[in-house]
C-alpha positions, 0 to 999 in steps of 0.5 A: 541540498541539505537544509541547515536547521536552526530550530530545536525539537520541542518535546512535552515531558510530563513531570511523572512518566506514565506507566509503560502500558498507560494510554498515550495522550496527545499534547498541545504545544504553542509559541508566539512570535512577532512580525515586524513589517509587511510580509512578502512571503512566509514558508513553514518547514515542519516535522515531528517525532510522532504525528502532528497537526499544526496551526498558525493564528488559529488556522490548521496548516495544510490538509495532510493527515498523520504527518509527517508519515512513516519512513525509516526514521533513523535513516530518513525522516521526512519534513513538510513545507507549507506556504503560510503567507496568508496566515501571517500578520504584522505584530503578534502571531502564534503557532501551536500543534497537537502531537501524538505518538503515531508510528514513531512512539506508538504500538507497532507490529504483531501481538499487540505491538511494541512501543517506543521503537524509535524513541521514548518521547514525542517532539515537534521541529518547525521553522518559519521563514519570513520574507519581508517586503523590504527584502529582509528575512527572519527565521522563527524556530521552535525552541525553549520558549515554547510551552505545552499542556495536556489536551483533549486527546486523552489517548491515541494510537494507530491500532487502539484508536483515539479518545477525545474529551471535548470538555478539555479543549483549550480554545484559541491555544494557537492564537496570540494572547492565549493565557498559557501560564499554567502550561509547562515549559518544553524540553529541547532534546538533541536531534540529528537533523542530518536524517531530515529530508524534504517530502518526496511522496504525496501526503496522506489526505482525506480523499472521499466521504461515504454515508451509511447505506444501512443501519441495523440492530444486531442480535444483542441490540447494538446499533451497527452502521454499514458503509457499503464498502470496506475502507480505510479511514475513520468516522466523523460525527455530528451530535448534540447531547449533555456534557460528559456523555461518551459515544463509543465507535467500534470498527470491523471489516465484516459481520459474523452472526450479525455482530461486529467480527473483531477477532481478525483485528487481533490486538487492535482494539480499533475503538474511538471515544468522544466525550461531549462538552454539551454544546447546545448548538451541536458538536462535530468530531473526527479523530486526528491520530488514528485510522481503521480498516472497516466497513461496519461501525458499532455506535454506542452511547448516542443521545436519542435516535441516531440519524445516519446522516450524522455519521460519515466515513472519511476515507484516508490514503496517500493522495495519489493521482488516478491513472488507470481504469478498466471495465468490461461486460461482466459486472462481477469482474468490474466488482473485482476490479473495484475491489482491487482499487479499494484495496490499494487505496486502503493499503497505500497509507504512506507505506505500501502495507499488507493490511490496514486493520489489525496489529500489523500494517507493515510495509511487507516487501512480498506484497508490493513486489507482486502488486507493483505492476497493477499499482503503477497502472491504477495510480501514479506511484512513481514518487510513492514507491521511489521513496519507499525503495529508499527506505528499503535500501537504507534498511538493507544497509543495516544488514551485514550480509546486505539482505533486504528486510521482509518489511520496510520500514524495518522494525523489531517484531515478534511474528506469529509465524516461526521466522528464524532470528535476525534478518533471514533472506526470503525469496519473493519478498527480498526480491522486491529490491530488484523487481519493484525498481524494474517495474517503475522503469518499465511503467515510467521509463525512469532510469534514475530509479534504476541508478539509485537502487542499483547498489541495493539490487546488486547487493541482494543478488550477490547475497543470494549467490553467496547463500546458494553457492556453486550449486545455485539452488537455495531456499531450504529451511523456512521461507514464506514461499507460495504463501497462503497456497489454498491447500494450506491449513488455516493454522499453517499458512506457509505449507504450500504444494510447491517447494520453497527450493523451487520457488527460491531458485526460480526467483533467483534466476528471474531477479538476476536476469532483471539485474543484468538488464538493469546493468545494460540500461545503465551501461555497466557492461561488465556487470551485465555480462557477469549477471547474464552468465549467472542467470544462465547458470541458475536457469541450468541448475533449475532445469537440472533439479526440477525439469524432467523433460518435455516441459514437465516438472518434478513438482506438478503444481500450478505455481511451479509451471507458472514460475518456469514459464513466466520467468522463461526458465523453459525457453525451448518452444516445444518444452514451453508448449508441453509445460503450458498443456500440463499447466492447463491440465492441472487447472482443469484437474482442480475444477478450474479453481485457483491452486496458487498462493502469493507468488504463483497467483500473479503469474498463472493467467499469463503463463496460460495465455502465453502458451495458448491456453487463454480459454483456461485462463478465463475459466480460472478468472471467472470461476465462482466456487472457492478458491477463486477471485469471484468467490470473494465477490459473490460473498460480498467482498468489496476489497480483495482478501488475504485468504481465498476463503477469509470468509467461509461459504456459511458466512463464518470467518476463517479460523486462522489467525491471519484473516484480513479482508483487505490485502491487495496481493491476490488482486495482482491479477488486475494487471492481466485484466489491463494487459490481456483482457483490455489489451493495453500494455507497455511495449517499451519502457514508459509506454513510449511504445504500446502493445495492444493485444487484447485476447477476448474470452470468458463470455465477455462481449466488450472490455476496455482500459484507459491509462495516463502514460507519461505521454498522455492518455492511452485507450483501448476498447473492443466489442464483439458484434456477430462474428467480428471483433471491433477494436478502438485505440487512442495513441498519445503523442510521441508514441507508437503502438503495435496492434496485435489482434487475433486473425490479423498480422500485427501492425504499427500505428502512430499518434491518434485514434484508430479502429480495426475489425477482424473476424472472431469466430464464436468457437474462439470466445 
């Protein structure tokens, strides 16, 4: 039910507008109110045009960071609700806020970003609902009685960083009786509250604190802290020094020649500055309105010798519940899995972004499309991705052809690659509108997400159907395609070995098949029949164009075969076997090194395993030379990289403009680790039935996984002892498991703990 708001947006408006490129400070806002008798409960509803931190009677409300977060503001604007009963007292009270640009008005996008995308002015909207002990109720709201002032945050931007002058602090501004006579009255602009909705996904919070693991002096004499982990967040400092001293903190993911490598950040300066107020007891500061992707920090201006204990890295991300774990006997694979987890944490900062550090940080649809199965195993992302899908559908509705955007929230940007104008249909990226809802259904048994997203899913497939026409082949012209294929030049990331037409037509068939299955789940029988027939027609067109017979394809690439096999465009057993042999041969021809980009990589190990080439999949997984997953690990990576060779073997950074060291897309292989190495997968939606099908290999002697399903904890673990495979299994209540082990007939078991053993000759390892 839509809340009827009585509050007005209160907006700080300086008498003289700042120049367009001037630093954007955060404002202080405040108001006072009276509480007339004993309070039974008090509930606060609040949002901002920008990002806020709210206080009541001198106490910060909640522990959210960068609230209200980022949504497609013109369609959906989130507000938070807090219980503030303990903060309210009889008599005079005060509330106040710090308010900065955030995503609403700050720089967003490439080439340094674009300002004022959603509006030219920030604002705060808040209502306090007070229930008295006598049963009466008061609603206290932001309005024209509020006042504002510049504050200690003299500049704040998500890309730029934050500058804080502690000498400008106004202690007690959110307490009653504060003298605000020098403050200015706010303006109360019109705002359409119909776009407001209550928070429907977990907020961003501080989730961990990391101490430096090393302090070094660079060749140019700069002090550099190493936190041992590429993370997303900011620094908290404790310092004592004279008033007016400026401490400068610069951030980067990697070092190059012993110095911070800031070129990959492009136009994101990622620099915070703190000006001391000179408190002899010491001062503590953490930025409020920015975040950075970094492992290393350059500290300049520190008074005296720097004690590493005085600087802490504060990790930020959406506060999702961890639900999945994996480990095995190979320390490098365990490090790879940890890198995947850290990459997800850093890129789930309110929206599923591609990268967290440079002038981009957008909700790219292709990245989450390939990563969604991994994400749904590692964390409870149901509400997080459902909220994002609502934004995606809303943005899609703005397109007259009903084409989803390539990132959501959708914003106008000038990209560094030659994307056609408008909102071009992009295979693998726009398909997120179909695939991500289906993944949520598979992993959570959530039919409601299918029902809610069905119009969006259907609209995308219908749009591609119109584009492809009766020939069913599409993808000519610019497509991202198998983006960042390892053979692509540094300055041309879209030049792939696999044609866009093959990739696009394969995805068209796959997404249409998923749509038909969605229609079946929703009992839309007519649609199910129609889209099944369409999927068959697309498959036939794919085979006529790209299949040369005997399981061979016209395009001899790893990605082509992975798509054809995993999307079941080749269904005949003999043809699938032939395609699997050829794929294994292609992998061997490349020295068991990766030959896939964004869209082929999540599928290649499954394609090999499904056709009996598990040994080849393991050799691909455990390859150490570039391009490979473990090359990154051997080069010291602590998150998954954007490029297979973001760092070159000599330790230099790839010269390409797009060189992120925190991109989760290529980490989608973790889903194969969970399902095939450890052997834990859903056999029915929501893990109502488990598929326990481990396939040991790669020299591993043990592996295991745990996952908190909607029914409870599921566990699998196996050990090789001599020539025997030992498997232990925990099945949650109300769940059954199909256990399919090498050398055994499949068996069905119910709730409880189970153990199995079967011969496992060394030749099969």
